[in-house]
Steps between C-alpha positions, in 0.01 A plus 500: 500500500305442174356785294135475395229720353161575648189493281507880491852495349691603811815295574575353838756280661417193710717297727488153342598331824150567638302366204281204589292452188479637146167433321312607189136611553547599190706785638816393676440509881797473729436407866769566758555304817332775704181472295539819300402460131645683194370490140751544223489536122779239458397143428542230770788358289676836491469538878637149545796584272576821705475305825747239371739772381478671834574173694801441276627849559493467878620138489208381708506159335879459551440362852442124477278510813257739317495271195392214722834312506588373847876458450729726299722279274 
């Protein structure tokens, strides 16, 4: 989960595994794989950094198949 802030100042958590796109309109708009959209105060770069930290925490990129490598060396 990543922690974000709504435009009204309320904090919320979002499961980063379901994020499909992060865009700036100029507000940061996050679209999930189910089509739901969330707008956050954090910049697109801040959201990307949180997603990267989350992926590292859960070791999602430790699997060579998820990284796109066919054979583990």
